[in-house]
N, C-alpha and C positions, 0 to 999 in steps of 0.2 A: 367436509371445512376443515379436518386436520391434514388432510393430504395437500389441500390449497397452501396452507400454511405452511408446511412442511419446504414445499417448492416456493415459495416467496423468500423464505428463512436460508435457504442454500443459496438463490441465486444472490441474496445481499451480503451473505456469509463470504460467498466466494469473492466480493469485490474488497470485504473488508480483510480478509485474509491476505490478499495480496497486497493491499496498502500496509498492513500490520508489519508486513515481512520486512520492509524497507526501515521501518523502528526498531526493531529487534535485531537486526545485523548490524546494524550502526552500532546499538550499546551494546552487543557483542564484543565489538572489536575495538571500542574506543571508550565505553562506559558513559556514552554521553546520550542526552535525549535529542534528537533532530527535529526539533519543533516545525522548523521549517519544510519538513517534509511534507506538510499538508499542502504548500505551495507547488512542490514537483507534481502532486497530483492534479493541482489545478491546470499548472501548465501542461502537462500531458492531454488533459481533457481536450484544451485548445489548440495543442499539435492536432490532434484528431480532426477538430474542428476545422482549422483552416487547411490541412490537407485535403479533407472531402470538398470545402466550398472554392479552393482555387485549382484544383487539378480535375475538373469535370470530366474531361476526356477520357481520365480512368474509369468514369462511372459504365461502359459499354463493356469493360473486362472485370465484374465483380469477382472472379477468382482471383484476379491480381490487385483490385482496390483495397479490401482487408488487410492481406497481407501487408502489403505496402504501407498501408495506413498504421497498424500496430508497430512496424519497424520504425518509422520515422518517430513515432511516441516513444517508444524504447530508448533509441538514440539521442534524441532532443532532451529527455527528461533527465537520463545518464549521465549526458555531459553536463546539463545544468548542475547536477547533483555533484560533480567531481569540481566544477569551477568554484560551487557552494563550499566543499570542504578546503578547497586550495587557498581561497582567500579568507573565509571567516572562520575556519575552525582551525587548520593546520598552525597558524602561528599561535595559536591559544594552546597547545595541545601541553604544555607544561604549563600552565596556569590553573589555580583552583578552580575547581568543576561549576563554582558559578558563571565563570567567564564564557565559558564556550556556550553555557545556558541562555544567557542573555542576548550573547551573539546572534544565536539560533532565531530568538525572539524577533531581533532586530531585521534578520534578514527576510522572517517570515512576513513581518508588517511591510519591510522595504518591495516585496516581488507582489505582494496583494494589490497597494498602494499604485506600482507601475503598470500592472495591467490594467488596474481599473482606468487610469489615464491614460493607455494606447490604446485599449478597446472601447470600453463602455461600462458606464455601472449598471445596465439593465441586464438582466437575462437574455440568451442567445438561444433559441430554438436550435437542436444538435441535427445537421442531415441526415436522413436515412441513410443507410448502407447497405440495406439490401431487404428485401420483404420478408414480412412476420408471419409466418404461417402459425396457426393455434391447433392444438390438438386435445383430445380429450382424454382424461387419465383416471378411472374409477371416480368420477363427478366433478374432478376440478378440472382446470384447465391451465396447460403448460403451452407456452410460445418457442419457438425456435430461437428466438433472443436469449431467453432464460437458458437455455438448454446449450447454446453457446456459450454464453456467459460462464457457466458451470465448468464444461469441457474444457474451453481455454484456461481457465485459473486452475484446474486439475494436472493439465498437462505441464504447465509453467513451473508448479509446486514439486511434480516429479521431475523435472529436469532438474530444477535447483537442488533438489535433494542428491540426486545423481553426481551433479557438478560439486557440491560440497563434501560427499563423501567416498567418491570414486577417482577422484581426479587430484594430480598434483599441486595444481593451484590451489583447490578445494582443502588442501591437506595443508597448505601454505596459510591461508586463510585460518585454518583451524588453531595451527600453531600460533599466530600473530594475536588471535584473541586468547590465548593461554599466558603469552608474556611476550611483550613488544623486544625487549633485549635479548632474551635466548633466541627468539625467532631471528634478529638480525645477527646475530654471532654463528647462525647455521646457514649463514647465505641469502638471507630473504630479505626482498628488498621491500622494507614495513610501509613505506611511502605509498609503492606501485599497490600493494594488496588494497590499504584502505582505501587510494582510489578506486579499485575494482570492485570494493565492497559497496562503496557509495554507489558507481555507476551502475551495479546490478540491483540495489536497492529501490535506486531513483527510476530505472527501467521498468519494476514491477510496479511502482507506484506510479508511474504513467499510463501503462496499461491498465489500473485500475482505475484512473481518471477516465479515459476512453470507455471503459466499460459503464462507467457510471452515467457519462453523458449521453451513451446509446440508452440506457434502462430509461432514465429518467426523462430523457429528451429535451433537455436544455442544460445550460451552464451559464457560471456567474463567475466574476473575480475572486470572491470569498467564498465558492462553494467548496474548499479543501476544510474550512474551520471545524464544522460538525462532524464530517465523516473520520476527519484527524482525531478528532479527540476519542471517536469509537474505534478506530484500529488501534490508538495508543493503548486504551482500556484492553481491547481484545489481546492486545502484545503483552500486558502487565498481569492479564487472568491466566493466559498460556503458560508464562513465566518466561520473562523480558529476558532477552539472550537468547533464547530457545526457538528453533526454525519451526520445529512441530508445534511446538506450545503455540505460536504466533496462530498457525494454521489450522489448530483447534480452536483457540480463543476467537480468531475471526467466524467460524463457523456457528460456533454456540452465542456469540454476540448475534448475529444473523438471526438466528431461529429463535432467541429470546424476544427480539423485536418484532418479528413477524407474528409469535404466539401474543405477545402484549397488545400488538394492533389488531389482531382478528378475534381476541376472545376477551380483551377487557378495556380498552380505550386506545384509540388510534390517536388522539390528541396526547397522550401522555405517554406513548411509547416509550421514549425514552427515559423518561421518568422512573418507569417501572422497571425496564432491561437495567440502567445503570444501579437501581436498587437492587437487584438481584445481584448483582456483580460485585457489588460491596459486599455484599452477605459473603458470598464465595471466597472474598481476599479476606475475611476476617477470620473465617475458619482456615484457609491455606494462603497466608500473607505472601508468601514466593510464587504462586501461581501453580498452577495445576501441573506442571512438567518442570518447575523450576527447580535449582538446585541451592544448597547453601555453599557459598563461594569465599573464598580466603581474599579478604582485602589486598589490592594489587596496591604497591607502594613504588 
């Protein structure tokens, strides 16, 4: 039972961690919460859905189908996130912080209702992309989809970590997150860097949406709401603005949810998980990896 819940928790945590990275990267560079990121998650799931439904000829090539589906989700979600930043956030960059927050909520409601009108208000079954094989592991059952979700998430997280800390573009991103004005004086195009951050965060959110659809087998126009709250909570618990913190927070939240469902109550798993997380934040308000930072003026 314990091993089974750990497996379930790591699977959920992988999705939450990828999702949370979008929140934490945008906050780290703009000090704003992109609440419309939950709709990027939803749009990514639908992008994978459309790709699998409209391109049946690729089903004969499973080795090509899955990479192409994720690539399409990354590009579509990333471009949508960049457009969102350009239209809804960039004009408000010098406005009080409440203005972009309200704008983000407006974009979220707009995208959610647009998808409902364009597609359907009903849940849609997610097409199967590959055959699922089950394995027994010390009395627990783990399937190939869970292994795939975990490994893909780890690979993407490692690649992001390398990109941020080992490349010149990553160095520019860290410079902009420290101070926009000084970064611009050093020859960095701040607008391009911010757009890139939105593209990366949106792409990861789109991948998380596809994985969520594959794992639960269905998608809906408002599917991003509850996972979005959980991913945002994971980012805050890990330390908002900290990439490693978002990853750690995602896995912590996934494990808490799995243990709550397995040992206490599956109906109240969200209440229990959030209650524990509130206690964590009461002890460490800045999050597990959070640091005290000087207010930017």
